[in-house]
Steps between C-alpha positions, in 0.01 A plus 500: 500500500406425136425783252120582511448337844249662726650380822610850579140577575514279814819681611322838454186376680710371786671841538168679491363289781818538702485878448142505624607331816812695578394853401272577807774407733723799447251790473268373773766353732735793489216740552382292798851506653541872453152578640522286816868489593671780685668755274852407625431124460338474153837521310622205701184299436514585126867391499403167651229466239725568206762274658241216497425566136859424403524168686260341237698614191818375677363154540364528148848580360635188678220290358552643154869426517425131596241468215735663245758233579259232379438438132158616379389151384566353846304181463502433127876530419787279638752732661773302321359589160535879569820617333490859636573638844327764708751766388388439139278786360270229355433351848140542617436429872186338647325837549157330517608315817540817698140609407361166628695520821387861568136412422505217753659723767236762441222244546666374825528860621122534459425191712525674844222737392257210477528448870415852621203480733159602385451716810734783568357591840636644823708193570727599209443873466342660817408819302346308205144622469363220285384151608639310200683542178177524288395817682849635466505443120155658469628806686816517274295475177272788620795705605687462174184539289428830681876597461483421124173707474675802644833436331371492134390858483830592670723308255578786268560751782728245676700436176518879429626564861772234448614648159520841670723360781855580384670276751284208410541545127875543537514175690297310231741642234800375700343165577416436123863582409654293777264205456560499125876461564447251788257287308716490186806422708328208680358367177830499304758470769509117476571533118759761581686266734472216241640711217760718689633229741410172331270375774203268458152636550470289819819643650406861391153480667652357815774762527256791443270364773777434753688827447204741460185399684621435853679833531187671371297347784767623744496849334115528521502397861777739612361783287169479687669453828734797438191728435326375808804529726588861397150615425592626160257751357392512132739778397804304629357182362483660152859601525618160623314319222645733224863494612512135588339405169739726306802319676367169405465595136849655492647190666315270264665671209834338616357160397555610132876413545445153666511311177661202328672494168276417204467122436696410188254353249647442147329710231308706755717657761844385362620399168598146415860613552415620849496881427239682702200623295127537530272392216128486461522347151419129460761444224788580738473152662637361177874478439745315281526218748122419487386645173485148329314335795159620387404598857154626602543867597182563710565227766667561840678194632812647652828313560812606680826441314830419671613841389249663743283622223129412475355392164131537402479123423726200454458532124616864504800396708588273208479186710513165309437237769362460849518241790303457816121546570284754671670789669831328475531517122841614373537630138835420334704614195348848502664698217403844629649420842816373331523810281556723810803348673441133577618201306248302298514206727426703820226720338202386704187673652251411771125596526412835639660854513845548642520583867568862591775432750585596864537866430136513387383332821695763699328784313164339572569498868586872493178558306280306746655676800427837333143385440470409862614845623271678250201291593551579872537875435195498272287326764606748771348773293178322431326563837571873531398551144168300558421701802523815286229352278271394788532829689446711196136362481200603713350220715203455262733478195749241625340177373409660162845675474696181573278312255565756221877489582499118470299520180736760344815298587359186341347655186771758422799310627424124557346440160713705255846468661557123414383575141740779422778345707465173292467684161820705566693201628397299193665757277842373631438133393780352291350157445135403496379153555249326267177329596387156377253673266772708346425829660736716700547381855676635808827684494794271566794750515513873571745769439572536874665843472198660326271305732673644806469849350128475456441314830674765716381799296141405571566430869702816563286745301200538740693706760556764243131548462444476874744782560325714236162430658633608847 
């Protein structure tokens, strides 16, 4: 998106409309299930409801992975002219394609509602007291107008009663902390996999969806089934939710050690002699082997030398010639590659960053398996915890209380967490890109050690506050 573009307004308007459509589902739907289902059955029904809400994101992750594999200018650029691969940090996937596909699917999902009969008489619902839909709608409007008339004077007393409910307020406190960590993790986990394990955005999104969302569905389902089967009361549900959540957080901390070695990039993470270092200064990309080449310092066009070291650009690698076209270009006679340990004749480089190796792929598998286990444990605790919230409210407070809970989680966690997550992660950037207008672009390379410190510190810190609250 170009600087000064107002297209972000359309994205914001779309999210507002989406929020208007989805918001009534949780407060009203959950309140309905809790009011009309048997006490021992409602946890199971809520578990089924939450399971269904994960299926959509799971399909969305798969779709996003497919779209991210396609170049953003799908129709206007010849694939043969693209010289970067999906693992390159400059790669931008066809994000717009996913929005169009989801919009079309939403329209198709609405088609069956057009064929609902006008009359909802005894042949469909024997106990239905109205002759047709019009009378039913008039009744609903009168009912909710009257309800609103009585609710407005009681708004402040309802809100005051919720604020004086210690269990409810404690649950909101915990939800905000947990959702802040969860939302930040989901937002930046693809970038984490890209930087720590050298995966493309498409592969990262696919792996997160495959390893996390299906087990969450299973955990939600069995969490609700477990409460129904053993008729768990609220006191025991609170204990189960606390201890299982604490176990998940402690286990997740082990992911801190499932890492790869820092990718060697000359002048940023290693010196031109191959000695490990970390530098945020732009001048360190210059060395004796490229100082006379008059290279641009702000660009990011990485090449991998035969010595296994990545260079910021072919010029900064000291390359004098090239052969081939497109992605198969090979740069030759690279003085900086030759200065390390290769002869001048064999000192060549190819497009892109150097591969991380098999040991990094093995660490990625360990990391993903740990993610799978943690996601399952987390989802098992979700239903017992949610039932504590529901049962802490009086019948007349349920819809309003669930609505305030959803509002608090979005306003105090959903909005700020990606902002401060992103701001803290950006402090670890080693190399910024440059936009066509000359301004600062996206980060191309991070200090992955500091990145890991910040990422896990933010994710692990909420349990400390939860324990203090309890």
